[in-house]
Structures are given as C-alpha cells and as structure tokens.
LUMROVO-668676 format. One record per residue: x, y, z of N, C-alpha, C, O, CB in turn; residue in three letters. Coordinates in steps of 0.001 Angstrom, whole numbers, plus 500000, padded with zeros to 6 digits. Atoms other than C-alpha are relative to their C-alpha. Glycine has a CB too. Layout:
N
<pt><n_x>X</n_x><n_y>Y</n_y><n_z>Z</n_z><ca_x>X</ca_x><ca_y>Y</ca_y><ca_z>Z</ca_z><c_x>X</c_x><c_y>Y</c_y><c_z>Z</c_z><o_x>X</o_x><o_y>Y</o_y><o_z>Z</o_z><cb_x>X</cb_x><cb_y>Y</cb_y><cb_z>Z</cb_z><rest>ALA</rest></pt>
...
END
This chain:
64
<pt><n_x>499873</n_x><n_y>500477</n_y><n_z>501355</n_z><ca_x>715037</ca_x><ca_y>299204</ca_y><ca_z>894330</ca_z><c_x>499158</c_x><c_y>500829</c_y><c_z>499040</c_z><o_x>499613</o_x><o_y>501153</o_y><o_z>497944</o_z><cb_x>499606</cb_x><cb_y>498546</cb_y><cb_z>499921</cb_z><rest>MET</rest></pt>
<pt><n_x>500873</n_x><n_y>499213</n_y><n_z>500852</n_z><ca_x>712104</ca_x><ca_y>301168</ca_y><ca_z>892913</ca_z><c_x>500542</c_x><c_y>501386</c_y><c_z>499729</c_z><o_x>500348</o_x><o_y>501931</o_y><o_z>498643</o_z><cb_x>498648</cb_x><cb_y>500105</cb_y><cb_z>500617</cb_z><rest>GLY</rest></pt>
<pt><n_x>499436</n_x><n_y>498664</n_y><n_z>500180</n_z><ca_x>713891</ca_x><ca_y>304467</ca_y><ca_z>893447</ca_z><c_x>501105</c_x><c_y>499992</c_y><c_z>498953</c_z><o_x>501210</o_x><o_y>500924</o_y><o_z>498156</o_z><cb_x>500538</cb_x><cb_y>500536</cb_y><cb_z>501327</cb_z><rest>THR</rest></pt>
<pt><n_x>498931</n_x><n_y>500087</n_y><n_z>500994</n_z><ca_x>716896</ca_x><ca_y>303321</ca_y><ca_z>891400</ca_z><c_x>499440</c_x><c_y>499875</c_y><c_z>498592</c_z><o_x>499986</o_x><o_y>500451</o_y><o_z>497651</o_z><cb_x>500912</cb_x><cb_y>498816</cb_y><cb_z>500302</cb_z><rest>LYS</rest></pt>
<pt><n_x>500623</n_x><n_y>500147</n_y><n_z>501316</n_z><ca_x>714634</ca_x><ca_y>302305</ca_y><ca_z>888526</ca_z><c_x>499426</c_x><c_y>501337</c_y><c_z>499554</c_z><o_x>499599</o_x><o_y>501724</o_y><o_z>498398</o_z><cb_x>498894</cb_x><cb_y>498916</cb_y><cb_z>500029</cb_z><rest>VAL</rest></pt>
<pt><n_x>500563</n_x><n_y>498696</n_y><n_z>500345</n_z><ca_x>712815</ca_x><ca_y>305661</ca_y><ca_z>888631</ca_z><c_x>501096</c_x><c_y>500989</c_y><c_z>499648</c_z><o_x>500941</o_x><o_y>501782</o_y><o_z>498719</o_z><cb_x>499156</cb_x><cb_y>500542</cb_y><cb_z>501153</cb_z><rest>ASN</rest></pt>
<pt><n_x>498897</n_x><n_y>499090</n_y><n_z>500299</n_z><ca_x>716128</ca_x><ca_y>307522</ca_y><ca_z>888713</ca_z><c_x>500609</c_x><c_y>499686</c_y><c_z>498644</c_z><o_x>501002</o_x><o_y>500599</o_y><o_z>497918</o_z><cb_x>501072</cb_x><cb_y>499921</cb_y><cb_z>501087</cb_z><rest>GLN</rest></pt>
<pt><n_x>499465</n_x><n_y>500360</n_y><n_z>501307</n_z><ca_x>717358</ca_x><ca_y>305567</ca_y><ca_z>885697</ca_z><c_x>499128</c_x><c_y>500572</c_y><c_z>498890</c_z><o_x>499639</o_x><o_y>501170</o_y><o_z>497944</o_z><cb_x>500108</cb_x><cb_y>498476</cb_y><cb_z>499861</cb_z><rest>PHE</rest></pt>
<pt><n_x>500892</n_x><n_y>499507</n_y><n_z>501049</n_z><ca_x>714276</ca_x><ca_y>306451</ca_y><ca_z>883649</ca_z><c_x>499998</c_x><c_y>501518</c_y><c_z>499937</c_z><o_x>499889</o_x><o_y>502095</o_y><o_z>498856</o_z><cb_x>498583</cb_x><cb_y>499491</cb_y><cb_z>500227</cb_z><rest>TRP</rest></pt>
<pt><n_x>499918</n_x><n_y>498533</n_y><n_z>499985</n_z><ca_x>714477</ca_x><ca_y>310086</ca_y><ca_z>884752</ca_z><c_x>501289</c_x><c_y>500459</c_y><c_z>499334</c_z><o_x>501274</o_x><o_y>501386</o_y><o_z>498525</o_z><cb_x>499922</cb_x><cb_y>500543</cb_y><cb_z>501448</cb_z><rest>THR</rest></pt>
<pt><n_x>498718</n_x><n_y>499648</n_y><n_z>500611</n_z><ca_x>718158</ca_x><ca_y>310257</ca_y><ca_z>883811</ca_z><c_x>499991</c_x><c_y>499737</c_y><c_z>498499</c_z><o_x>500547</o_x><o_y>500515</o_y><o_z>497723</o_z><cb_x>501136</cb_x><cb_y>499218</cb_y><cb_z>500661</cb_z><rest>ASN</rest></pt>
<pt><n_x>500103</n_x><n_y>500310</n_y><n_z>501422</n_z><ca_x>717415</ca_x><ca_y>308588</ca_y><ca_z>880482</ca_z><c_x>499177</c_x><c_y>501062</c_y><c_z>499277</c_z><o_x>499545</o_x><o_y>501500</o_y><o_z>498187</o_z><cb_x>499375</cb_x><cb_y>498611</cb_y><cb_z>499795</cb_z><rest>LEU</rest></pt>
<pt><n_x>500845</n_x><n_y>498968</n_y><n_z>500610</n_z><ca_x>714635</ca_x><ca_y>311094</ca_y><ca_z>879754</ca_z><c_x>500744</c_x><c_y>501322</c_y><c_z>499869</c_z><o_x>500613</o_x><o_y>502015</o_y><o_z>498861</o_z><cb_x>498727</cb_x><cb_y>500201</cb_y><cb_z>500822</cb_z><rest>ALA</rest></pt>
<pt><n_x>499217</n_x><n_y>498760</n_y><n_z>500058</n_z><ca_x>716943</ca_x><ca_y>314006</ca_y><ca_z>880586</ca_z><c_x>501013</c_x><c_y>499935</c_y><c_z>498859</c_z><o_x>501187</o_x><o_y>500906</o_y><o_z>498122</o_z><cb_x>500725</cb_x><cb_y>500252</cb_y><cb_z>501345</cb_z><rest>VAL</rest></pt>
<pt><n_x>499022</n_x><n_y>500147</n_y><n_z>501077</n_z><ca_x>719593</ca_x><ca_y>312657</ca_y><ca_z>878225</ca_z><c_x>499374</c_x><c_y>500075</c_y><c_z>498617</c_z><o_x>499911</o_x><o_y>500720</o_y><o_z>497717</o_z><cb_x>500729</cb_x><cb_y>498694</cb_y><cb_z>500147</cb_z><rest>GLY</rest></pt>
<pt><n_x>500674</n_x><n_y>499994</n_y><n_z>501301</n_z><ca_x>717156</ca_x><ca_y>312077</ca_y><ca_z>875377</ca_z><c_x>499485</c_x><c_y>501402</c_y><c_z>499669</c_z><o_x>499608</o_x><o_y>501854</o_y><o_z>498531</o_z><cb_x>498834</cb_x><cb_y>498984</cb_y><cb_z>499990</cb_z><rest>VAL</rest></pt>
<pt><n_x>500460</n_x><n_y>498627</n_y><n_z>500240</n_z><ca_x>715610</ca_x><ca_y>315532</ca_y><ca_z>875786</ca_z><c_x>501174</c_x><c_y>500923</c_y><c_z>499657</c_z><o_x>501048</o_x><o_y>501799</o_y><o_z>498801</o_z><cb_x>499249</cb_x><cb_y>500536</cb_y><cb_z>501235</cb_z><rest>LEU</rest></pt>
<pt><n_x>498806</n_x><n_y>499219</n_y><n_z>500326</n_z><ca_x>719098</ca_x><ca_y>317041</ca_y><ca_z>875776</ca_z><c_x>500455</c_x><c_y>499762</c_y><c_z>498570</c_z><o_x>500856</o_x><o_y>500696</o_y><o_z>497876</o_z><cb_x>501127</cb_x><cb_y>499664</cb_y><cb_z>500960</cb_z><rest>GLY</rest></pt>
<pt><n_x>499655</n_x><n_y>500300</n_y><n_z>501392</n_z><ca_x>719836</ca_x><ca_y>315246</ca_y><ca_z>872513</ca_z><c_x>499036</c_x><c_y>500672</c_y><c_z>499028</c_z><o_x>499460</o_x><o_y>501226</o_y><o_z>498014</o_z><cb_x>500003</cb_x><cb_y>498488</cb_y><cb_z>499768</cb_z><rest>LEU</rest></pt>
<pt><n_x>500980</n_x><n_y>499349</n_y><n_z>500870</n_z><ca_x>716591</ca_x><ca_y>316521</ca_y><ca_z>870979</ca_z><c_x>500252</c_x><c_y>501501</c_y><c_z>499905</c_z><o_x>500189</o_x><o_y>502073</o_y><o_z>498817</o_z><cb_x>498582</cb_x><cb_y>499740</cb_y><cb_z>500511</cb_z><rest>PHE</rest></pt>
<pt><n_x>499733</n_x><n_y>498558</n_y><n_z>499999</n_z><ca_x>717396</ca_x><ca_y>320103</ca_y><ca_z>872014</ca_z><c_x>501257</c_x><c_y>500298</c_y><c_z>499192</c_z><o_x>501282</o_x><o_y>501232</o_y><o_z>498390</o_z><cb_x>500152</cb_x><cb_y>500531</cb_y><cb_z>501447</cb_z><rest>VAL</rest></pt>
<pt><n_x>498751</n_x><n_y>499782</n_y><n_z>500730</n_z><ca_x>720936</ca_x><ca_y>319825</ca_y><ca_z>870691</ca_z><c_x>499855</c_x><c_y>499812</c_y><c_z>498509</c_z><o_x>500323</o_x><o_y>500634</o_y><o_z>497722</o_z><cb_x>501057</cb_x><cb_y>499079</cb_y><cb_z>500511</cb_z><rest>GLY</rest></pt>
<pt><n_x>500180</n_x><n_y>500272</n_y><n_z>501433</n_z><ca_x>719961</ca_x><ca_y>318280</ca_y><ca_z>867377</ca_z><c_x>499092</c_x><c_y>501040</c_y><c_z>499363</c_z><o_x>499332</o_x><o_y>501457</o_y><o_z>498230</o_z><cb_x>499419</cb_x><cb_y>498591</cb_y><cb_z>499782</cb_z><rest>ILE</rest></pt>
<pt><n_x>500897</n_x><n_y>498972</n_y><n_z>500517</n_z><ca_x>717116</ca_x><ca_y>320774</ca_y><ca_z>866934</ca_z><c_x>500754</c_x><c_y>501308</c_y><c_z>499747</c_z><o_x>500569</o_x><o_y>501941</o_y><o_z>498708</o_z><cb_x>498841</cb_x><cb_y>500237</cb_y><cb_z>500980</cb_z><rest>ASP</rest></pt>
<pt><n_x>499224</n_x><n_y>498774</n_y><n_z>500193</n_z><ca_x>719489</ca_x><ca_y>323708</ca_y><ca_z>867428</ca_z><c_x>501005</c_x><c_y>499864</c_y><c_z>498874</c_z><o_x>501241</o_x><o_y>500821</o_y><o_z>498136</o_z><cb_x>500718</cb_x><cb_y>500373</cb_y><cb_z>501279</cb_z><rest>ASN</rest></pt>
<pt><n_x>499070</n_x><n_y>500199</n_y><n_z>501118</n_z><ca_x>722022</ca_x><ca_y>322195</ca_y><ca_z>865038</ca_z><c_x>499280</c_x><c_y>500019</c_y><c_z>498661</c_z><o_x>499812</o_x><o_y>500539</o_y><o_z>497680</o_z><cb_x>500749</cb_x><cb_y>498681</cb_y><cb_z>500163</cb_z><rest>LEU</rest></pt>
<pt><n_x>500766</n_x><n_y>499950</n_y><n_z>501252</n_z><ca_x>719336</ca_x><ca_y>321706</ca_y><ca_z>862394</ca_z><c_x>499569</c_x><c_y>501424</c_y><c_z>499664</c_z><o_x>499576</o_x><o_y>501816</o_y><o_z>498498</o_z><cb_x>498768</cb_x><cb_y>499094</cb_y><cb_z>500094</cb_z><rest>LEU</rest></pt>
<pt><n_x>500350</n_x><n_y>498594</n_y><n_z>500236</n_z><ca_x>718183</ca_x><ca_y>325307</ca_y><ca_z>862834</ca_z><c_x>501220</c_x><c_y>500785</c_y><c_z>499522</c_z><o_x>501111</o_x><o_y>501637</o_y><o_z>498640</o_z><cb_x>499426</cb_x><cb_y>500639</cb_y><cb_z>501284</cb_z><rest>ARG</rest></pt>
<pt><n_x>498780</n_x><n_y>499321</n_y><n_z>500424</n_z><ca_x>721788</ca_x><ca_y>326479</ca_y><ca_z>862523</ca_z><c_x>500338</c_x><c_y>499616</c_y><c_z>498563</c_z><o_x>500799</o_x><o_y>500451</o_y><o_z>497786</o_z><cb_x>501173</cb_x><cb_y>499657</cb_y><cb_z>500942</cb_z><rest>TRP</rest></pt>
<pt><n_x>499693</n_x><n_y>500472</n_y><n_z>501340</n_z><ca_x>722205</ca_x><ca_y>324368</ca_y><ca_z>859396</ca_z><c_x>499151</c_x><c_y>500711</c_y><c_z>498951</c_z><o_x>499630</o_x><o_y>500979</o_y><o_z>497849</o_z><cb_x>499790</cb_x><cb_y>498495</cb_y><cb_z>499914</cb_z><rest>ASN</rest></pt>
<pt><n_x>500859</n_x><n_y>499327</n_y><n_z>500971</n_z><ca_x>719247</ca_x><ca_y>326059</ca_y><ca_z>857702</ca_z><c_x>500304</c_x><c_y>501495</c_y><c_z>499910</c_z><o_x>500003</o_x><o_y>502121</o_y><o_z>498893</o_z><cb_x>498537</cb_x><cb_y>499790</cb_y><cb_z>500365</cb_z><rest>SER</rest></pt>
<pt><n_x>499653</n_x><n_y>498579</n_y><n_z>499991</n_z><ca_x>720490</ca_x><ca_y>329560</ca_y><ca_z>858668</ca_z><c_x>501380</c_x><c_y>500145</c_y><c_z>500645</c_z><o_x>501490</o_x><o_y>500264</o_y><o_z>501865</o_z><cb_x>498918</cb_x><cb_y>500853</cb_y><cb_z>500770</cb_z><rest>ASP</rest></pt>
<pt><n_x>498622</n_x><n_y>500040</n_y><n_z>499504</n_z><ca_x>724292</ca_x><ca_y>329655</ca_y><ca_z>858990</ca_z><c_x>500401</c_x><c_y>501221</c_y><c_z>500821</c_z><o_x>501416</o_x><o_y>501171</o_y><o_z>501515</o_z><cb_x>500937</cb_x><cb_y>499860</cb_y><cb_z>498848</cb_z><rest>ASN</rest></pt>
<pt><n_x>499613</n_x><n_y>498803</n_y><n_z>499257</n_z><ca_x>724329</ca_x><ca_y>333156</ca_y><ca_z>860503</ca_z><c_x>499604</c_x><c_y>499926</c_y><c_z>501472</c_z><o_x>499991</o_x><o_y>500792</o_y><o_z>502257</o_z><cb_x>499375</cb_x><cb_y>501223</cb_y><cb_z>499367</cb_z><rest>SER</rest></pt>
<pt><n_x>500482</n_x><n_y>500157</n_y><n_z>498637</n_z><ca_x>722685</ca_x><ca_y>331905</ca_y><ca_z>863724</ca_z><c_x>501043</c_x><c_y>499219</c_y><c_z>500814</c_z><o_x>500876</o_x><o_y>498025</o_y><o_z>501062</o_z><cb_x>498616</cb_x><cb_y>499277</cb_y><cb_z>500019</cb_z><rest>PHE</rest></pt>
<pt><n_x>498884</n_x><n_y>500626</n_y><n_z>499315</n_z><ca_x>725918</ca_x><ca_y>331181</ca_y><ca_z>865634</ca_z><c_x>499583</c_x><c_y>499457</c_y><c_z>501368</c_z><o_x>500106</o_x><o_y>498436</o_y><o_z>501814</o_z><cb_x>501142</cb_x><cb_y>500993</cb_y><cb_z>500155</cb_z><rest>THR</rest></pt>
<pt><n_x>500445</n_x><n_y>500444</n_y><n_z>498690</n_z><ca_x>724142</ca_x><ca_y>330853</ca_y><ca_z>868963</ca_z><c_x>499386</c_x><c_y>498598</c_y><c_z>499918</c_z><o_x>499586</o_x><o_y>497789</o_y><o_z>500825</o_z><cb_x>498988</cb_x><cb_y>500996</cb_y><cb_z>500585</cb_z><rest>GLN</rest></pt>
<pt><n_x>500586</n_x><n_y>501322</n_y><n_z>500191</n_z><ca_x>722218</ca_x><ca_y>327836</ca_y><ca_z>867645</ca_z><c_x>501063</c_x><c_y>498929</c_y><c_z>499863</c_z><o_x>500896</o_x><o_y>497817</o_y><o_z>500364</o_z><cb_x>499106</cb_x><cb_y>499993</cb_y><cb_z>498781</cb_z><rest>GLY</rest></pt>
<pt><n_x>498905</n_x><n_y>500957</n_y><n_z>500145</n_z><ca_x>725471</ca_x><ca_y>326134</ca_y><ca_z>866684</ca_z><c_x>500656</c_x><c_y>499709</c_y><c_z>501344</c_z><o_x>500926</o_x><o_y>498553</o_y><o_z>501670</o_z><cb_x>501041</cb_x><cb_y>500526</cb_y><cb_z>499012</cb_z><rest>PHE</rest></pt>
<pt><n_x>499351</n_x><n_y>500169</n_y><n_z>498702</n_z><ca_x>727029</ca_x><ca_y>326712</ca_y><ca_z>870097</ca_z><c_x>499110</c_x><c_y>499211</c_y><c_z>500954</c_z><o_x>499570</o_x><o_y>498265</o_y><o_z>501594</o_z><cb_x>500347</cb_x><cb_y>501363</cb_y><cb_z>500607</cb_z><rest>VAL</rest></pt>
<pt><n_x>500935</n_x><n_y>500693</n_y><n_z>499106</n_z><ca_x>723940</ca_x><ca_y>325612</ca_y><ca_z>872043</ca_z><c_x>499783</c_x><c_y>498565</c_y><c_z>499531</c_z><o_x>499761</o_x><o_y>497641</o_y><o_z>500344</o_z><cb_x>498649</cb_x><cb_y>500752</cb_y><cb_z>500066</cb_z><rest>ILE</rest></pt>
<pt><n_x>500212</n_x><n_y>501347</n_y><n_z>500535</n_z><ca_x>723352</ca_x><ca_y>322644</ca_y><ca_z>869750</ca_z><c_x>501171</c_x><c_y>499085</c_y><c_z>500236</c_z><o_x>500992</o_x><o_y>497932</o_y><o_z>500627</o_z><cb_x>499716</cb_x><cb_y>500065</cb_y><cb_z>498536</cb_z><rest>GLY</rest></pt>
<pt><n_x>498803</n_x><n_y>500805</n_y><n_z>499778</n_z><ca_x>726913</ca_x><ca_y>321418</ca_y><ca_z>869978</ca_z><c_x>500171</c_x><c_y>499671</c_y><c_z>501470</c_z><o_x>500453</o_x><o_y>498528</o_y><o_z>501830</o_z><cb_x>501235</cb_x><cb_y>500724</cb_y><cb_z>499481</cb_z><rest>THR</rest></pt>
<pt><n_x>499837</n_x><n_y>500207</n_y><n_z>498559</n_z><ca_x>727079</ca_x><ca_y>321874</ca_y><ca_z>873728</ca_z><c_x>498958</c_x><c_y>499019</c_y><c_z>500540</c_z><o_x>499302</o_x><o_y>498106</o_y><o_z>501292</o_z><cb_x>499897</cb_x><cb_y>501340</cb_y><cb_z>500746</cb_z><rest>LEU</rest></pt>
<pt><n_x>501058</n_x><n_y>500904</n_y><n_z>499530</n_z><ca_x>723732</ca_x><ca_y>320165</ca_y><ca_z>874368</ca_z><c_x>500207</c_x><c_y>498576</c_y><c_z>499499</c_z><o_x>500016</o_x><o_y>497619</o_y><o_z>500250</o_z><cb_x>498634</cb_x><cb_y>500509</cb_y><cb_z>499550</cb_z><rest>CYS</rest></pt>
<pt><n_x>499796</n_x><n_y>501326</n_y><n_z>500565</n_z><ca_x>724526</ca_x><ca_y>317272</ca_y><ca_z>872053</ca_z><c_x>501152</c_x><c_y>499277</c_y><c_z>500687</c_z><o_x>501038</o_x><o_y>498098</o_y><o_z>501020</o_z><cb_x>500262</cb_x><cb_y>500100</cb_y><cb_z>498505</cb_z><rest>THR</rest></pt>
<pt><n_x>498844</n_x><n_y>500611</n_y><n_z>499339</n_z><ca_x>727940</ca_x><ca_y>316639</ca_y><ca_z>873612</ca_z><c_x>499663</c_x><c_y>499629</c_y><c_z>501441</c_z><o_x>499942</o_x><o_y>498511</o_y><o_z>501875</o_z><cb_x>501210</cb_x><cb_y>500954</cb_y><cb_z>499968</cb_z><rest>ILE</rest></pt>
<pt><n_x>500328</n_x><n_y>500272</n_y><n_z>498601</n_z><ca_x>726678</ca_x><ca_y>316924</ca_y><ca_z>877193</ca_z><c_x>498974</c_x><c_y>498880</c_y><c_z>500139</c_z><o_x>499093</o_x><o_y>498045</o_y><o_z>501035</o_z><cb_x>499477</cb_x><cb_y>501260</cb_y><cb_z>500668</cb_z><rest>LEU</rest></pt>
<pt><n_x>501015</n_x><n_y>501050</n_y><n_z>499933</n_z><ca_x>723641</ca_x><ca_y>314724</ca_y><ca_z>876534</ca_z><c_x>500602</c_x><c_y>498637</c_y><c_z>499663</c_z><o_x>500252</o_x><o_y>497634</o_y><o_z>500284</o_z><cb_x>498838</cb_x><cb_y>500316</cb_y><cb_z>499045</cb_z><rest>ALA</rest></pt>
<pt><n_x>499352</n_x><n_y>501257</n_y><n_z>500353</n_z><ca_x>725790</ca_x><ca_y>312066</ca_y><ca_z>874871</ca_z><c_x>500853</c_x><c_y>499481</c_y><c_z>501152</c_z><o_x>500810</o_x><o_y>498296</o_y><o_z>501481</o_z><cb_x>500858</cb_x><cb_y>500177</cb_y><cb_z>498749</cb_z><rest>THR</rest></pt>
<pt><n_x>499191</n_x><n_y>500391</n_y><n_z>498850</n_z><ca_x>728229</ca_x><ca_y>312052</ca_y><ca_z>877783</ca_z><c_x>499110</c_x><c_y>499527</c_y><c_z>501144</c_z><o_x>499429</o_x><o_y>498540</o_y><o_z>501807</o_z><cb_x>500885</cb_x><cb_y>501170</cb_y><cb_z>500461</cb_z><rest>VAL</rest></pt>
<pt><n_x>500937</n_x><n_y>500377</n_y><n_z>498931</n_z><ca_x>725299</ca_x><ca_y>311889</ca_y><ca_z>880231</ca_z><c_x>499417</c_x><c_y>498616</c_y><c_z>499746</c_z><o_x>499348</o_x><o_y>497801</o_y><o_z>500666</o_z><cb_x>498867</cb_x><cb_y>501034</cb_y><cb_z>500117</cb_z><rest>TRP</rest></pt>
<pt><n_x>500571</n_x><n_y>501302</n_y><n_z>500320</n_z><ca_x>723724</ca_x><ca_y>308924</ca_y><ca_z>878427</ca_z><c_x>501028</c_x><c_y>498883</c_y><c_z>500162</c_z><o_x>500709</o_x><o_y>497819</o_y><o_z>500692</o_z><cb_x>499450</cb_x><cb_y>500003</cb_y><cb_z>498580</cb_z><rest>LEU</rest></pt>
<pt><n_x>498948</n_x><n_y>501004</n_y><n_z>499832</n_z><ca_x>727024</ca_x><ca_y>307038</ca_y><ca_z>878306</ca_z><c_x>500245</c_x><c_y>499756</c_y><c_z>501484</c_z><o_x>500394</o_x><o_y>498612</o_y><o_z>501913</o_z><cb_x>501308</cb_x><cb_y>500448</cb_y><cb_z>499300</cb_z><rest>VAL</rest></pt>
<pt><n_x>499765</n_x><n_y>500117</n_y><n_z>498561</n_z><ca_x>727544</ca_x><ca_y>307744</ca_y><ca_z>882004</ca_z><c_x>498913</c_x><c_y>499178</c_y><c_z>500686</c_z><o_x>499223</o_x><o_y>498301</o_y><o_z>501492</o_z><cb_x>500079</cb_x><cb_y>501382</cb_y><cb_z>500633</cb_z><rest>TYR</rest></pt>
<pt><n_x>501055</n_x><n_y>500735</n_y><n_z>499287</n_z><ca_x>724129</ca_x><ca_y>306458</ca_y><ca_z>883095</ca_z><c_x>499953</c_x><c_y>498538</c_y><c_z>499575</c_z><o_x>499617</o_x><o_y>497679</o_y><o_z>500390</o_z><cb_x>498636</cb_x><cb_y>500654</cb_y><cb_z>499754</cb_z><rest>ILE</rest></pt>
<pt><n_x>499982</n_x><n_y>501392</n_y><n_z>500421</n_z><ca_x>724432</ca_x><ca_y>303296</ca_y><ca_z>880986</ca_z><c_x>501186</c_x><c_y>499254</c_y><c_z>500604</c_z><o_x>501053</o_x><o_y>498092</o_y><o_z>500989</o_z><cb_x>500041</cb_x><cb_y>499910</cb_y><cb_z>498479</cb_z><rest>PHE</rest></pt>
<pt><n_x>498828</n_x><n_y>500631</n_y><n_z>499355</n_z><ca_x>727928</ca_x><ca_y>302561</ca_y><ca_z>882320</ca_z><c_x>499722</c_x><c_y>499796</c_y><c_z>501485</c_z><o_x>500030</o_x><o_y>498739</o_y><o_z>502036</o_z><cb_x>501285</cb_x><cb_y>500870</cb_y><cb_z>499805</cb_z><rest>VAL</rest></pt>
<pt><n_x>500326</n_x><n_y>500107</n_y><n_z>498577</n_z><ca_x>726750</ca_x><ca_y>303245</ca_y><ca_z>885868</ca_z><c_x>499006</c_x><c_y>498879</c_y><c_z>500244</c_z><o_x>499142</o_x><o_y>498131</o_y><o_z>501212</o_z><cb_x>499437</cb_x><cb_y>501323</cb_y><cb_z>500524</cb_z><rest>LYS</rest></pt>
<pt><n_x>501002</n_x><n_y>501051</n_y><n_z>499830</n_z><ca_x>723758</ca_x><ca_y>300948</ca_y><ca_z>885417</ca_z><c_x>500605</c_x><c_y>498620</c_y><c_z>499779</c_z><o_x>500264</o_x><o_y>497678</o_y><o_z>500494</o_z><cb_x>498833</cb_x><cb_y>500219</cb_y><cb_z>499039</cb_z><rest>ARG</rest></pt>
<pt><n_x>499405</n_x><n_y>501313</n_y><n_z>500248</n_z><ca_x>725854</ca_x><ca_y>298120</ca_y><ca_z>883966</ca_z><c_x>500931</c_x><c_y>499568</c_y><c_z>501134</c_z><o_x>501074</o_x><o_y>498375</o_y><o_z>501398</o_z><cb_x>500766</cb_x><cb_y>500014</cb_y><cb_z>498684</cb_z><rest>SER</rest></pt>
<pt><n_x>499137</n_x><n_y>500339</n_y><n_z>498868</n_z><ca_x>728281</ca_x><ca_y>298316</ca_y><ca_z>886902</ca_z><c_x>499192</c_x><c_y>499619</c_y><c_z>501229</c_z><o_x>499666</o_x><o_y>498833</o_y><o_z>502050</o_z><cb_x>500919</cb_x><cb_y>501165</cb_y><cb_z>500329</cb_z><rest>LYS</rest></pt>
<pt><n_x>500844</n_x><n_y>500304</n_y><n_z>498852</n_z><ca_x>725412</ca_x><ca_y>298170</ca_y><ca_z>889431</ca_z><c_x>499408</c_x><c_y>498597</c_y><c_z>499897</c_z><o_x>499127</o_x><o_y>497974</o_y><o_z>500922</o_z><cb_x>498885</cb_x><cb_y>501032</cb_y><cb_z>500123</cb_z><rest>GLU</rest></pt>
<pt><n_x>500614</n_x><n_y>501320</n_y><n_z>500176</n_z><ca_x>724012</ca_x><ca_y>294944</ca_y><ca_z>887947</ca_z><c_x>500990</c_x><c_y>498928</c_y><c_z>500086</c_z><o_x>500642</o_x><o_y>497754</o_y><o_z>499960</o_z><cb_x>499291</cb_x><cb_y>499900</cb_y><cb_z>498708</cb_z><rest>GLU</rest></pt>
END
C-alpha cells in the first residue's frame, strides 16, 4: 500500500514539473517569437504533462 502512495506522489510531481517546464518554455517563446524551439518544447511538454496527469488521476480513481 505504501508503495502505491509513493508512486502516486512521484507521478504527480513528474506531471507538475512537466507542466512548469512546458509553461516556462511557452512564456519564453511568447516574449521572443523567433525562438521556435521554445514553442515546440513548451507545447510538447505541456501536452504530455497534461495527458500524464489525467492518466494518473483516472488510474487512481479506478483503483479505489
């Protein structure tokens, strides 16, 4: 039981950090539109982190 709780918090932290990285890159791209790499990385990180967070919350609700 303790391992599942630790895995949930680890997965949650990974998702939140992914969102921070994605949003940070999108904000940097917004201030300097010529930085295309920031837009690509920001969009990709934000989408993947959002999908990851939805997945772990759905998985947790099905386990309970």
